[in-house]
SEDO-528152 format. One record per residue: residue in three letters; x, y, z of N, C-alpha, C in turn. Coordinates in steps of 0.2 Angstrom, whole numbers, padded with zeros to 4 digits, always signed. Layout:
! residues N
AlaXYZXYZXYZ/...
This chain:
! residues 137
Met+0031-0070-0083+0026-0076-0081+0019-0073-0079/Thr+0014-0076-0083+0008-0075-0081+0005-0078-0075/Gln+0002-0074-0071+0000-0076-0064-0008-0074-0063/Arg-0011-0076-0058-0017-0074-0056-0016-0072-0048/Thr-0020-0067-0046-0020-0065-0039-0027-0063-0037/Leu-0028-0064-0031-0035-0062-0028-0034-0054-0026/Val-0039-0050-0027-0040-0044-0024-0046-0043-0021/Leu-0047-0040-0015-0053-0038-0012-0053-0031-0011/Leu-0058-0028-0014-0060-0021-0012-0064-0021-0006/Lys-0062-0018+0000-0065-0019+0006-0071-0015+0007/Pro-0075-0016+0012-0081-0012+0013-0080-0004+0013/Asp-0074-0002+0016-0073+0005+0016-0072+0008+0009/Ala-0069+0004+0004-0068+0006-0003-0075+0007-0006/Val-0079+0002-0005-0086+0002-0008-0090+0008-0005/Arg-0090+0009+0002-0094+0014+0005-0091+0021+0003/Arg-0085+0022+0001-0082+0028-0001-0082+0029-0008/Asn-0085+0025-0012-0086+0025-0019-0080+0026-0023/Leu-0075+0022-0020-0068+0021-0024-0067+0015-0028/Val-0072+0011-0029-0072+0005-0033-0069+0007-0040/Gly-0073+0011-0043-0071+0013-0050-0064+0016-0051/Glu-0062+0020-0046-0055+0023-0046-0050+0017-0045/Ile-0051+0013-0041-0046+0007-0039-0046+0002-0045/Leu-0052+0000-0048-0052-0004-0053-0049-0001-0059/Gly-0050+0005-0060-0046+0009-0066-0039+0009-0065/Arg-0036+0009-0059-0029+0009-0058-0026+0002-0060/Ile-0030-0003-0058-0028-0010-0060-0028-0011-0067/Glu-0034-0009-0070-0035-0010-0077-0030-0007-0082/Ala-0028-0001-0079-0023+0003-0083-0016+0000-0085/Lys-0015-0005-0080-0008-0008-0081-0009-0012-0088/Ala-0004-0011-0092-0004-0015-0099-0004-0022-0098/Gly-0008-0026-0100-0008-0033-0100-0011-0036-0094/Trp-0014-0032-0089-0018-0035-0084-0025-0035-0086/Thr-0028-0041-0084-0035-0042-0086-0039-0044-0079/Phe-0046-0043-0079-0050-0046-0074-0052-0053-0077/Ala-0051-0058-0073-0053-0065-0075-0059-0067-0071/Gly-0061-0063-0066-0067-0063-0062-0068-0057-0058/Leu-0075-0055-0057-0076-0049-0053-0083-0049-0051/Glu-0084-0049-0044-0091-0049-0041-0092-0045-0035/Leu-0097-0042-0034-0099-0038-0028-0102-0043-0023/Arg-0100-0044-0017-0102-0049-0013-0103-0047-0006/Gln-0107-0049-0002-0107-0049+0005-0104-0055+0008/Leu-0098-0055+0011-0095-0060+0014-0098-0063+0020/Asp-0097-0069+0021-0100-0072+0027-0094-0074+0032/Arg-0095-0075+0038-0090-0076+0043-0086-0083+0042/Ala-0089-0088+0039-0085-0094+0037-0080-0093+0032/Thr-0082-0089+0027-0077-0087+0022-0071-0083+0025/Leu-0073-0078+0029-0068-0074+0032-0063-0078+0037/Glu-0066-0082+0040-0062-0086+0045-0057-0091+0041/Gln-0059-0093+0035-0055-0097+0031-0049-0093+0028/His-0051-0087+0026-0046-0082+0023-0041-0079+0027/Tyr-0043-0078+0033-0039-0075+0038-0036-0080+0044/Glu-0036-0086+0042-0035-0091+0047-0028-0090+0051/Glu-0023-0088+0047-0017-0087+0050-0017-0081+0056/His-0022-0077+0056-0022-0072+0061-0027-0074+0067/Ile-0030-0080+0067-0034-0081+0072-0030-0081+0079/Gly-0033-0078+0084-0030-0077+0090-0026-0070+0091/Lys-0025-0067+0086-0021-0061+0086-0026-0055+0088/Pro-0024-0050+0092-0028-0045+0094-0032-0041+0089/Phe-0030-0041+0083-0034-0037+0077-0038-0042+0073/Tyr-0038-0048+0075-0042-0053+0071-0050-0052+0071/Glu-0053-0051+0077-0060-0050+0078-0062-0044+0075/Pro-0059-0038+0076-0061-0032+0073-0060-0032+0066/Leu-0055-0035+0063-0054-0036+0056-0060-0040+0053/Val-0062-0045+0056-0068-0049+0053-0074-0045+0054/Glu-0075-0042+0059-0081-0037+0060-0081-0032+0054/Phe-0076-0029+0053-0075-0024+0048-0077-0027+0041/Met-0074-0033+0040-0075-0036+0033-0083-0038+0032/Leu-0086-0039+0038-0093-0041+0038-0098-0035+0037/Ser-0095-0029+0038-0099-0023+0039-0102-0020+0032/Gly-0100-0023+0027-0103-0021+0020-0101-0025+0015/Pro-0103-0024+0009-0101-0028+0003-0094-0026+0001/Val-0091-0031-0002-0084-0031-0005-0084-0032-0012/Val-0079-0030-0016-0078-0032-0023-0073-0037-0023/Val-0074-0043-0025-0069-0049-0026-0067-0049-0033/Leu-0061-0049-0034-0059-0050-0041-0052-0054-0042/Val-0052-0057-0048-0046-0061-0050-0043-0056-0055/Val-0036-0055-0054-0032-0051-0059-0027-0055-0062/Glu-0026-0055-0068-0022-0060-0072-0017-0056-0076/Gly-0011-0058-0076-0006-0054-0080+0001-0056-0078/Glu+0006-0053-0082+0013-0054-0080+0015-0051-0074/Arg+0018-0055-0069+0020-0052-0063+0015-0049-0059/Val+0009-0051-0060+0003-0047-0057+0003-0047-0049/Ile+0005-0053-0046+0005-0053-0039+0010-0047-0036/Glu+0016-0047-0038+0020-0042-0036+0018-0035-0038/Gly+0015-0034-0044+0013-0028-0046+0007-0025-0043/Val+0002-0029-0041-0004-0027-0038-0002-0025-0030/Arg+0003-0029-0027+0005-0027-0021+0008-0020-0021/Arg+0012-0019-0026+0016-0012-0026+0011-0007-0027/Leu+0006-0008-0032+0001-0003-0033-0003-0002-0027/Thr-0005-0007-0023-0008-0006-0017-0005-0002-0011/Gly+0001-0003-0010+0005+0001-0005+0005-0003+0002/Pro+0009-0001+0006+0009-0004+0013+0003-0003+0017/Thr+0001-0007+0022-0005-0007+0026-0006+0000+0029/Asp-0001+0003+0031-0001+0009+0035-0001+0015+0029/Pro-0007+0018+0029-0008+0023+0024-0003+0029+0024/Ile+0000+0030+0030+0005+0035+0031+0012+0033+0028/Ala+0013+0027+0029+0019+0024+0026+0019+0023+0018/Ala+0013+0023+0016+0012+0021+0009+0014+0027+0004/Glu+0017+0026-0001+0019+0031-0006+0013+0034-0009/Pro+0014+0041-0010+0009+0044-0015+0009+0041-0022/Gly+0003+0040-0025+0003+0036-0031+0000+0029-0030/Ser+0001+0026-0024-0002+0020-0022-0009+0021-0020/Ile-0013+0015-0020-0020+0016-0018-0020+0018-0011/Arg-0017+0015-0006-0017+0017+0001-0014+0023+0002/Gly-0009+0025-0002-0005+0032-0001-0010+0037-0003/Asp-0014+0036-0008-0018+0041-0010-0025+0042-0007/Phe-0028+0036-0004-0034+0036-0002-0035+0033+0005/Gly-0030+0030+0008-0030+0027+0014-0031+0032+0020/Thr-0034+0030+0025-0035+0034+0031-0032+0031+0038/Ile-0034+0025+0039-0032+0021+0045-0030+0014+0043/Val-0026+0011+0047-0023+0005+0046-0028-0001+0045/Arg-0033-0001+0050-0037-0007+0050-0042-0006+0044/Glu-0044-0001+0042-0048+0000+0036-0044+0003+0030/Asn-0041-0002+0027-0036+0000+0022-0037-0002+0015/Leu-0044-0002+0013-0047-0001+0006-0046-0008+0002/Ile-0040-0011+0003-0039-0016-0002-0035-0022+0001/His-0036-0028-0002-0032-0034+0000-0029-0037-0007/Ala-0023-0038-0007-0020-0042-0013-0016-0048-0010/Ser-0016-0053-0013-0012-0059-0011-0005-0057-0011/Asp-0001-0060-0006+0006-0058-0005+0011-0062-0008/Ser+0009-0068-0011+0014-0073-0014+0010-0077-0019/Glu+0013-0081-0023+0010-0086-0027+0006-0091-0023/Glu+0009-0093-0017+0006-0098-0013-0001-0096-0010/Ser+0000-0089-0008-0006-0086-0005-0012-0085-0010/Ala-0010-0083-0016-0014-0082-0022-0018-0089-0023/Ile-0015-0094-0024-0018-0100-0025-0023-0102-0020/Arg-0021-0102-0014-0025-0103-0008-0031-0099-0008/Glu-0030-0092-0009-0036-0087-0008-0040-0088-0014/Leu-0038-0089-0020-0042-0090-0026-0047-0096-0025/Lys-0044-0101-0022-0049-0107-0021-0054-0106-0016/Ile-0053-0101-0011-0058-0099-0006-0064-0095-0010/Phe-0062-0090-0014-0066-0085-0017-0069-0087-0024/Phe-0065-0091-0027-0067-0093-0034-0065-0100-0035/Pro-0069-0105-0032-0067-0112-0032-0068-0115-0039/Gly-0072-0112-0043-0073-0115-0050-0069-0112-0055/Leu-0064-0108-0053-0060-0105-0058-0054-0109-0059/Ser-0053-0111-0065-0047-0116-0067-0041-0112-0070/
């Protein structure tokens, strides 16, 4: 089943010059394509909408501040089972728990600055894509 998912390469990925490496890993998957890709400086309103389920949690404000700290690469990846596949390629949030070969397992250093976001379900992907690419049909 062809799907679309949102992927954010976070400020630490951009600062550490890992954008090409991460995009290459995603692009190398047969049948996955980029349906949208932009370098953006996100604003607080967008981040508040994106992370709304975390409002009030202790990590919320540090997360928003981190995401405001520099540009991010925002992309739409399209392909067969892409939501599940990109999540697997990304690895768990904790880079110590992430398997070697995953993006976080190979490049992650700390939990809060974990390089990449990928939608965790079809419902999340639909909601998140509307926030970041409202004109994409």
